[in-house]
One Martini backbone bead per residue (centre of mass of N, CA, C, O) as a GRO file, in nm:
protein
   83
    1UNK     BB    1   6.418  20.108  10.311
    2UNK     BB    2   6.451  20.147  10.624
    3UNK     BB    3   6.647  20.217  10.876
    4UNK     BB    4   6.743  19.961  11.117
    5UNK     BB    5   6.869  20.139  11.308
    6UNK     BB    6   6.894  20.257  11.600
    7UNK     BB    7   6.822  20.496  11.843
    8UNK     BB    8   6.984  20.765  12.011
    9UNK     BB    9   6.924  20.915  12.324
   10UNK     BB   10   7.000  21.248  12.462
   11UNK     BB   11   7.070  21.413  12.769
   12UNK     BB   12   7.183  21.754  12.786
   13UNK     BB   13   7.391  21.949  12.994
   14UNK     BB   14   7.528  22.251  12.903
   15UNK     BB   15   7.639  22.108  12.613
   16UNK     BB   16   7.813  21.824  12.751
   17UNK     BB   17   7.630  21.662  12.965
   18UNK     BB   18   7.549  21.337  12.991
   19UNK     BB   19   7.249  21.218  13.179
   20UNK     BB   20   7.101  21.054  12.937
   21UNK     BB   21   7.011  20.724  12.790
   22UNK     BB   22   6.847  20.599  12.495
   23UNK     BB   23   6.676  20.335  12.313
   24UNK     BB   24   6.542  20.302  11.973
   25UNK     BB   25   6.379  20.148  11.755
   26UNK     BB   26   6.307  20.172  11.428
   27UNK     BB   27   6.020  20.064  11.444
   28UNK     BB   28   5.922  20.249  11.671
   29UNK     BB   29   5.977  20.514  11.524
   30UNK     BB   30   5.786  20.461  11.283
   31UNK     BB   31   5.528  20.427  11.467
   32UNK     BB   32   5.577  20.670  11.717
   33UNK     BB   33   5.815  20.840  11.708
   34UNK     BB   34   5.937  21.114  11.932
   35UNK     BB   35   5.752  21.211  12.167
   36UNK     BB   36   5.770  20.982  12.394
   37UNK     BB   37   6.079  21.007  12.437
   38UNK     BB   38   6.072  21.269  12.587
   39UNK     BB   39   5.914  21.160  12.832
   40UNK     BB   40   6.137  20.944  12.906
   41UNK     BB   41   6.404  21.148  12.936
   42UNK     BB   42   6.255  21.357  13.089
   43UNK     BB   43   6.228  21.477  13.380
   44UNK     BB   44   5.968  21.536  13.584
   45UNK     BB   45   6.086  21.817  13.699
   46UNK     BB   46   6.081  21.924  13.370
   47UNK     BB   47   5.796  21.927  13.240
   48UNK     BB   48   5.714  22.226  13.239
   49UNK     BB   49   5.964  22.338  13.089
   50UNK     BB   50   5.931  22.153  12.831
   51UNK     BB   51   5.667  22.291  12.729
   52UNK     BB   52   5.867  22.546  12.636
   53UNK     BB   53   5.998  22.403  12.426
   54UNK     BB   54   6.212  22.326  12.127
   55UNK     BB   55   6.276  22.276  11.802
   56UNK     BB   56   6.587  22.231  11.634
   57UNK     BB   57   6.883  22.159  11.467
   58UNK     BB   58   6.975  21.980  11.739
   59UNK     BB   59   6.683  21.964  11.883
   60UNK     BB   60   6.561  21.957  12.204
   61UNK     BB   61   6.488  22.257  12.387
   62UNK     BB   62   6.550  22.370  12.734
   63UNK     BB   63   6.460  22.551  13.036
   64UNK     BB   64   6.491  22.530  13.348
   65UNK     BB   65   6.396  22.665  13.649
   66UNK     BB   66   6.720  22.685  13.731
   67UNK     BB   67   6.853  22.765  13.425
   68UNK     BB   68   6.902  22.516  13.279
   69UNK     BB   69   7.040  22.368  12.990
   70UNK     BB   70   6.870  22.161  12.741
   71UNK     BB   71   6.932  21.859  12.538
   72UNK     BB   72   6.765  21.667  12.287
   73UNK     BB   73   6.912  21.399  12.117
   74UNK     BB   74   6.931  21.220  11.796
   75UNK     BB   75   7.059  20.901  11.659
   76UNK     BB   76   7.213  20.678  11.474
   77UNK     BB   77   7.336  20.382  11.521
   78UNK     BB   78   7.609  20.221  11.501
   79UNK     BB   79   7.740  19.963  11.386
   80UNK     BB   80   7.976  19.721  11.448
   81UNK     BB   81   8.140  19.820  11.177
   82UNK     BB   82   8.115  20.157  11.170
   83UNK     BB   83   7.881  20.273  10.962
   0.00000   0.00000   0.00000
C-alpha cells in the first residue's frame, strides 16, 4: 500500500528562506503526480524562468530573471506521532 501521508511542498529562495508552502494529499500525488504542484507554488512572475529549470537531487531548481535562485522541494509530512 502506498504511503498515506500527505506531501509538503516548499518554495525556497536563496537556499534558506521558505516563501511558500502547499500540501498535497497522497491520493492526489498518486493520481496527478508532481507537475501541476509546480504550477501552483511557483509565482506567475517566475513562469518563464521556471521553464528553464530542472529537477536535481534536491528538487526542482530555477534562477529567476532577477538572478534569484529558487528551489521547490517536497517531502512526506510527518504524522502527529512524529513517525
